[in-house]
C-alpha positions in Angstrom: 110.4 170.9 96.6 110.8 173.1 99.6 114.3 174.8 100.0 113.8 174.5 103.9 114.8 171.5 106.0 114.7 173.0 109.6 113.9 169.7 111.1 117.2 168.1 109.6 119.2 171.2 110.7 117.8 171.0 114.2 118.3 167.4 114.7 121.9 167.5 113.1 122.6 170.6 115.5 121.2 169.7 118.7 122.6 166.2 118.5 126.1 167.4 117.9 125.8 170.1 120.6 124.7 167.4 123.2 127.5 165.0 121.9 130.2 167.7 122.3 128.6 169.1 125.5 128.0 166.1 127.3 131.6 164.5 126.6 133.3 167.7 127.8 131.1 167.9 131.0 131.7 164.4 131.6 135.4 164.9 131.6 135.5 167.9 133.6 132.3 167.6 135.9 131.7 163.7 136.4 135.2 162.6 136.4 136.4 165.7 138.1 133.9 165.7 141.0 134.4 161.9 141.5 138.2 162.5 142.3 137.2 164.8 145.3 135.4 161.9 147.2 137.4 160.9 150.3 136.6 157.2 149.8 138.9 156.0 147.1 137.0 152.7 146.6 133.9 154.8 145.7 135.5 157.1 143.2 135.3 154.8 140.4 131.6 153.5 140.9 130.1 157.0 141.2 131.8 158.2 137.9 130.8 155.0 136.3 127.2 155.6 137.6 127.1 159.1 136.2 128.3 157.9 132.8 125.8 155.0 132.5 123.0 157.5 133.0 124.3 159.8 130.4 124.8 156.9 128.0 121.0 156.5 126.8 120.8 160.5 126.5 124.1 160.5 124.5 123.1 157.6 122.1 120.1 159.3 121.2 121.7 162.7 120.6 124.3 160.9 118.3 121.2 159.2 116.4 119.7 162.6 115.9 122.7 163.9 114.6 123.7 161.2 112.1 120.3 161.3 111.0 120.1 164.8 110.4 123.7 164.8 108.7 122.4 162.0 106.4 119.6 163.9 105.5 121.5 167.1 104.8 123.9 165.1 102.7 121.1 163.9 100.8 119.3 167.4 99.9 122.7 169.2 99.5 124.0 166.5 97.0 123.3 168.9 93.8 125.2 171.5 95.3 128.3 169.4 96.2 128.5 168.4 92.6 128.2 172.0 91.2 130.0 174.1 93.9 133.6 173.8 94.2 134.8 172.9 97.6 131.5 171.4 99.2 132.6 167.8 98.3 136.0 168.0 100.1 134.6 169.7 103.3 131.7 167.1 103.3 134.5 164.2 103.0 136.4 165.9 105.7 133.2 166.1 107.9 132.6 162.6 107.2 135.8 161.4 108.4 135.6 163.4 111.7 132.3 161.8 112.2 133.5 158.4 111.8 136.5 158.9 114.0 134.4 160.5 116.8 132.0 157.6 116.5 134.8 155.0 117.0 136.4 156.7 119.7 133.0 157.2 121.5 132.1 153.6 121.1 135.5 152.4 122.4 135.3 154.8 125.5 132.0 153.1 126.3 133.6 149.9 126.1 136.2 150.7 128.3 133.5 152.3 130.6 131.9 149.3 131.2 135.0 147.6 131.8 135.7 150.1 134.5 132.1 149.6 135.6 132.6 145.8 136.0 135.6 146.4 138.3 133.6 147.3 141.3 135.5 149.6 143.8 139.0 149.4 143.6 141.2 152.0 145.1 141.8 154.7 142.5 143.1 158.5 142.5 140.3 159.3 140.1 138.2 157.9 137.5 140.9 158.2 134.9 143.9 158.2 137.5 145.2 154.8 139.0 146.6 154.9 142.3 149.6 152.5 143.4 146.9 150.2 144.8 144.8 149.9 141.5 145.0 146.6 139.9 146.7 146.5 136.4 143.9 145.8 134.3 141.9 148.4 135.8 144.9 151.0 135.6 145.4 150.2 131.9 141.6 150.8 131.1 141.9 154.1 133.0 145.0 155.4 131.4 143.3 154.8 128.1 140.2 156.5 129.2 142.2 159.7 130.4 143.2 160.1 126.7 139.9 159.3 125.1 137.7 161.5 127.4 139.5 164.6 125.7 139.6 163.0 122.0 135.9 163.0 122.1 135.2 166.5 122.7 138.1 167.7 120.6 136.7 165.7 117.4 133.2 166.8 117.9 134.2 170.3 118.5 136.1 170.0 115.2 132.7 168.9 113.6 131.1 171.9 114.9 133.7 174.0 113.3 133.5 172.3 110.1 129.9 172.4 110.0 130.1 176.4 110.6 132.4 176.5 107.6 129.9 174.6 105.5 127.2 176.8 106.7 129.4 179.9 105.2 129.6 178.2 101.9 125.9 178.3 101.7 125.8 182.0 101.4 124.9 183.5 97.8 128.4 184.9 97.3 130.3 181.6 98.2 127.8 179.5 96.3 128.2 181.9 93.3 132.0 182.0 93.3 131.9 178.0 93.8 129.9 177.7 90.9 132.1 179.7 88.8 135.2 177.9 89.7 133.9 174.5 89.3 132.6 175.7 86.0 135.8 177.3 85.0 137.9 174.0 85.7 135.4 172.2 83.5 135.9 174.8 80.9 139.6 174.6 81.0 139.7 171.0 80.8 139.4 170.4 76.9 141.9 173.2 76.7 144.5 171.4 78.9 143.9 168.1 77.0 144.4 169.9 73.9 147.5 171.5 75.0 149.1 168.2 76.2 148.0 166.7 73.1 149.8 169.4 71.0 152.9 169.0 73.0 153.0 165.4 72.4 152.5 166.0 68.7 155.4 168.6 68.6 157.7 165.8 70.4 156.9 163.4 67.8 157.5 165.5 64.6 161.2 166.7 66.3 162.3 163.2 67.1 162.4 161.9 63.6 164.3 165.0 62.3 166.6 164.6 65.2 167.4 161.0 64.1 167.7 162.0 60.4 170.5 164.3 61.0 172.7 161.9 62.9 
């Protein structure tokens, strides 16, 4: 079986790069540019149009990333079982991925609501004005927080992925294997020690009772 998984790694990395970069550019570029438009009733429709055009590309990027991540998880499963620390980082990565997916999905739902709102007067794509309807303003305030949560979580995924790449270096693999093997080897000794302490406690107790 080949040890090269270039296609899986490429899907994982390119998909994550587009997910992170697109969300950051959208928050800074699309939303920021929409706020500069003079007509306050056109700010939200233009920002919504920009995000709508990006959504299919973003969905494809997320799909590619997930396919690559699942493929890597399967191919790296033997090392997860043998090398200490790999399983813990994989769990953290999975939690971040699920969180980023949830935030992205809810952000898209909010975006669709704002898109259907038409052209109410707003301060910016995520900033309501005093003339903005209450329901639109509520969605905007939520979107203002979520637009930064997505690049934060996907950026954290980039860092975790880089750390897991470091774990694949020969020296890291060797130390991880030794640590895992040492933990397994020490387990019988620990069990024997606990059993011995329990046995000593059992022998001392009758003697103490006999002395009363």
